[in-house]
N, C-alpha and C positions, 0 to 999 in steps of 0.2 A: 791869299783870298780863297776861302773854301765855299763851294757852291753846290747845291743839289737842285736838279729839275724834278719836281715832286707833285703828286696828287695822290689821294688815297684810292682813287679809281684806276683800274688797269687800262691799258690801251690807249694812253694819252700821249704816246711818242716820247716818253722820258728818256729811254735808252738811245733811241736815234738822235734826239736833240743833244743829249750829253755828248755823244760820240762826235757829232758834226759841229757843235760849238766848239768843243775842244780842238778839232781838226782846223777850223777856221782861225781861231785865235792863235794856234801855233804857226799857221801860214802867215799870220800878220806879224810874227816875230816874238810872240809871248811864250815863255816857258810854261807848259801845261802838263799836269799829271792827272790821268783818269784812274780812279779807284773803283773797282766793281765790288759793291757790298751786297749784291743780289745773288742768293744761292742758285737762281736760274741761270746765271752766268751769260746773259745775252750780250752784254757789253764785251765781256771777255772773248766770247766766241766771234763777235763782229771784229774786234780789233786783231785777234790772232789770224783770221782769214785775210785781213788787210795786210798784215806783216808777211803772211805766207805767200803773198803775190810776188814777193822778192825771191821765191824759191828757198826761203829760210825756214828750217823746221823750228817750231816753237812749242814748248811744253810748259804746263802750269805746275811749277815746282820751285819754290813753295807757294802755296795759296795764301790768301789774305788770312784765313783762319789760322793756318799754321804759324804764320808770322806773329799773329796777336797772342795766341795762347803760349807761345814759347818765348815771348818777350824780345823778339828779334827786331833788328832795325828794318823798318818797312822797305828800305831801298834794296834789301837782299832779294825782294821779289820783283824788281823792275824789269820790265820788257820795254825796250825802245821801239816805238812804232815808226816814227820818222823824226826829222830834225824838230826839236822843241816839243815833242809830244811822246810821253811815256805812259805805261799802263801797269798797275798792280792788279794781277788777275785774281779771280775768285774761283771756287770749286763748290761742289754740292755740300762739302763738310761745313760750309758757312751756315747751314740749317742748324747746326749745333751751337752757334755762338750765343744766342739768348740763354740757353740752358746752361752753358759753361759759365757765362758771366754771373748768372743768378746764383750758382753754387760757390762762388768765391767769397772769401771772408772780407766783403767790402760793404760799405754804406750804400744806401740807395743812390745817393748823389755820386758816389765813386763809380757805381755800376753804369749809370747813365753817361758818365764822362770818360768811360774806358777808352773808347776810340779816339776821342778828342786828345787825351793824354798821350796816346800812342803816335799821333800825328804831329805832336808838338815839335819834336826834333827835326822834322823835315819840312814843316810849314813854310818856313822862309826861304826854302830853296826853289820854290816855284811861284810864279805870279798867279796862277790859277790852279787849284785842285778841285776836280769835279768828282762828287760821290754819287754813284748810281745805286738806286734802291728799288726793292719791291714795293707794290702798292699796299701791302698790309701794314697795319699798325702793330708794332712789336718792339721789344727791348733793343733789337738790332737797329731798327729805324730810328728809335729814340736816340741812340748812340750817334747815328749819322746826322740827324737834325741838329742835335746839341753841339756837334763838332763844326757845324757850318756858320759862316758869317752871313750868308745870304741864301735865300731860297727863291727859285723861279717856279711859280705855280703854273703847271701845264693845264691849259683849259681847252679840252676838245669841245667843239661846239655842239654839245649835246646836253639835254637837261640834266642827265645823271652826272655828268662831269662838272657842271656848275654847282650842283648840290654837293658833290664830292669836294670841290674846292672850298666851299663854305664850311663844311664839316671839318676838313683838314685844318683850316685856319683856327677854328674853335678848339680843336685838339691841341695844336701847338701852343695856343695862349694859355689854356688851362693846365695842361699836363707837363709842359716843358718850361715855358717862360715863367708862369706864376709859381709852379711847384718847385722848380730846380734852378730858376734864375738863368735859363739859357739865353745867351746873348746872340740870338739869331733874328733876322729881319727878312721882310720880303722885298726883293729887288724889283719885282713886277709880275704880272700875270700874262703869260704868253699864249695867245690863242692858236689853236690848231684846227684849221677849217676842214671839215670832212668832205664838203662838196663844193669847194671854191667860195663863191659868193652866193649861195643858195638862200632862200627865204629863211630857213631854219638857222643857218649860220648867222645871218643878220639879226634875228630875234635873240639868240643866245648872247651874241656880242653886246647887243644893247642892254640886255639884263645884266651882264657882267659890268658894263659901265655904270649902270644905275646902282648896283650893289657895291662896287669897289671904288669907283671914281675913275674918270677918263685918264687921269695922270698915272694911274697905276697899271694901265693896260699897255703892253708893248704895241708900238705903232706898226712894226713889222710883224707879220704873222707867218705861220707855217702852213703850207698847203699840203694836202694829201698828195704825195707824189710817188709814182710807181718806181722811180729810180731808187728812192730810199728803201723800198721793200727789196729790190734787187740786191742792194748792198748786203742785206742779211745773208744772201747766198753766195755772193762773190767777194765780199769785202769792200771797203770804200775804194772807189776808182776816181781818178781825176784827169780824164783824157781831154786834151785841148781839141781833139777831133769830134767829141761827143757833145751834141747840143744838150742832151739830157743831164750829163755831168755838169756842164756849165751852168745850167738853170738851177740845179740842186745846190751847188756850192755857192752860187751867187745869192740865193735866198737865205742860206744859213750865214753867209758872210755878213749880210745886212743885219741879221739878228745879233751877231757878235759885235758889230760896230755899235749897235744900239745899247747892247749890254755895257760896253766900255763907257759910253756917254752917260748912261744911268748911274754907273759907279762914280763917275766924276762929279756928278750933281748931288750925290748923297753926302 
């Protein structure tokens, strides 16, 4: 099962949600692989900091781009983060992927499916593969979305994020599903509340329900939590003595459980 948490607007907690959903699913006993496809490497940096808490030195070699252009087995880049959770890291050279693929002697369909084909040999080795992406529309992201079975649309409770979600869905339908027959579907829209249950949050949530239907909105939501911001500095922690760690992991665990339920119902 290949999934990406996506929205064409930045700042919607895509990377944090990818990391923590992967973490919680792994904790539930599912075998999970995170693949960072964003040249900014935020997911890579977060997970390396997490791994480094074990006093383990971690290097990004080879990067995802190097694996892809040299037609290597993607498992050659694996970094084990914890039981059931691994990472294929990215580096800034991923900025060159779109240009590189575009120069290859491939059809447009083959260019859009390049990553999907590279994932095929390892797809069945994991229950979940999460692909992290930048918010920009590009050939790189087209590769990511075409490779996915499901997308989770991240909806920060701001008007721009709602418009971004609508625009993103239109882009997917017209440019990937209609044009190239991409077999990707929407698992649900996951609200990210910016200020808990403020009036603006409630208004945007209601607009999303009116636009997409109540059944398509995750019942569990992500609150803006300082602990998640702290993880960017320290790596993911899971201290039984920390009330903030407990609250954070509990919130994402509930989203992970709902994800499993939604998949069973599809």
